[in-house]
C-alpha positions in Angstrom: 0.0 0.0 0.0 1.5 3.3 -1.1 0.4 6.5 0.5 1.2 10.1 -0.6 1.2 12.4 2.5 0.6 16.1 2.0 1.4 18.9 4.4 -0.6 21.6 2.7 0.3 25.3 2.3 0.4 28.1 -0.3 4.1 29.0 0.0 5.3 25.5 0.5 3.6 22.1 0.2 5.4 19.2 1.8 5.0 15.7 0.2 6.2 12.3 1.1 5.5 8.8 -0.1 5.4 5.9 2.4 5.1 2.3 1.3 3.8 -0.4 3.5 4.6 -4.0 2.6 4.4 -6.9 5.0 4.0 -4.6 8.0 7.2 -2.7 7.1 7.2 1.0 6.3 9.6 2.7 4.0 9.9 6.2 2.7 10.2 6.3 -1.0 10.4 10.0 -1.9 9.8 13.3 -0.2 10.3 17.0 -0.7 8.6 20.3 -1.1 6.9 22.3 -3.7 7.8 26.0 -3.2 5.8 28.7 -4.8 7.0 32.2 -5.4 5.3 34.8 -3.2 5.5 37.3 -6.0 3.1 35.2 -8.1 -0.6 35.6 -7.9 -2.6 33.2 -5.7 -4.1 31.7 -8.9 -0.6 31.0 -10.4 0.6 29.5 -7.1 -2.4 27.2 -6.9 -1.9 26.2 -10.5 1.7 25.3 -9.8 0.7 23.2 -6.8 -1.9 21.4 -8.9 0.5 20.7 -11.7 3.3 19.5 -9.5 1.1 17.2 -7.3 -0.6 15.9 -10.5 2.8 15.0 -11.9 3.8 13.2 -8.7 0.5 11.3 -8.6 0.8 10.3 -12.3 4.5 9.3 -11.9 4.4 7.3 -8.6 0.7 6.2 -8.6 -0.1 6.1 -4.9 -3.0 4.0 -3.6 -4.3 6.6 -1.2 -3.6 10.3 -0.4 -3.4 11.6 3.2 -3.6 15.3 3.8 -3.6 16.8 7.2 -6.8 18.4 8.4 -5.9 21.8 9.7 -7.3 24.1 12.3 -6.5 27.8 12.5 -6.8 30.4 15.2 -6.2 34.0 14.5 -4.5 34.4 11.1 -7.4 34.2 8.6 -5.3 35.3 5.6 -3.0 32.4 6.0 -5.9 30.1 6.7 -7.7 31.2 3.5 -4.7 30.5 1.3 -4.0 27.1 2.9 -7.7 26.1 2.5 -7.5 27.1 -1.2 -4.4 24.9 -1.6 -6.2 22.1 0.2 -9.2 22.6 -2.2 -7.0 22.3 -5.3 -5.4 19.1 -3.9 -8.7 17.6 -3.0 -10.1 18.4 -6.5 -7.0 16.7 -8.0 -7.5 13.6 -5.8 -11.2 13.4 -6.9 -10.2 13.8 -10.6 -7.6 11.0 -10.2 -10.1 8.9 -8.2 -7.6 8.7 -5.4 -9.1 7.9 -2.0 -8.4 10.5 0.7 -7.7 10.2 4.4 -7.5 13.4 6.5 -5.8 12.9 9.8 -5.8 15.7 12.4 -2.5 16.9 13.8 -3.1 15.0 17.0 -3.9 11.8 15.0 -0.6 12.2 13.2 1.3 12.6 16.4 -0.5 9.6 17.9 0.3 7.4 14.9 3.9 8.4 14.8 4.8 8.9 18.5 2.0 7.3 20.4 1.3 10.6 22.1 -1.2 13.2 20.6 0.7 16.1 22.0 4.2 15.2 20.9 6.5 18.0 19.9 7.5 18.7 16.3 11.1 17.4 17.0 9.7 14.2 18.5 7.6 13.5 15.4 10.5 14.2 13.1 12.9 11.9 15.1 10.2 9.1 15.0 9.7 9.5 11.3 13.5 9.0 10.9 13.3 5.9 13.1 10.1 4.4 11.6 11.3 4.8 8.0 15.0 3.8 8.8 16.3 7.1 7.4 19.8 8.3 8.1 18.7 11.7 9.1 15.6 13.7 9.8 14.0 14.7 6.5 14.5 18.3 5.6 12.8 20.7 5.2 10.3 20.3 8.1 7.3 20.3 5.7 8.7 17.1 4.0 9.2 15.4 7.4 5.6 16.4 8.3 4.3 15.0 5.0 6.0 11.6 5.8 4.4 11.6 9.2 1.0 12.4 7.6 1.5 9.5 5.2 2.4 7.1 8.1 -0.8 8.2 9.9 -2.8 8.0 6.7 -1.9 4.3 6.2 -3.0 3.5 9.8 -6.3 5.4 9.3 -6.9 3.8 5.9 -6.6 0.4 7.4 -9.0 1.3 10.2 -11.6 2.7 7.7 -11.3 -0.5 5.6 -11.9 -2.7 8.7 -15.0 -0.6 9.6 -16.4 -1.1 6.1 -15.8 -4.8 6.3 -17.7 -5.0 9.6 -20.6 -3.0 8.3 -20.8 -5.2 5.2 -20.8 -8.4 7.3 
């Protein structure tokens, strides 16, 4: 099972692929899509769409996991991130790619076993779980890998619930 994890944003979108085979997890690829702040929001969203589409069409994940976000005070940032999320959700729908949306605490719980783990704890656990030589950089890429790890867990849970409901 191959999961594409997405840490959404307008200036930077983290992505990471985690493969699960025989109970073992491995990180296949990760990185970031950076958009130029001098571009219009439309052009930045188009760039995100094109780059994520290219990744999906090249690597062909089985499921997409994108963190469900909550914002407090900064509504401008929230609006731009929600727009980026919308573009990615549209793309997933067009590609008929199932979506899992873990919350930040679900990601921390899946990776660290503690829903209030620090960012550095999550990054160190991503390194350990995926047997990487170092913590993935930049932070958005490490976060995307953590989201993919959580996404695989949540995907399995959702499939089990569906099986029970069908039986």
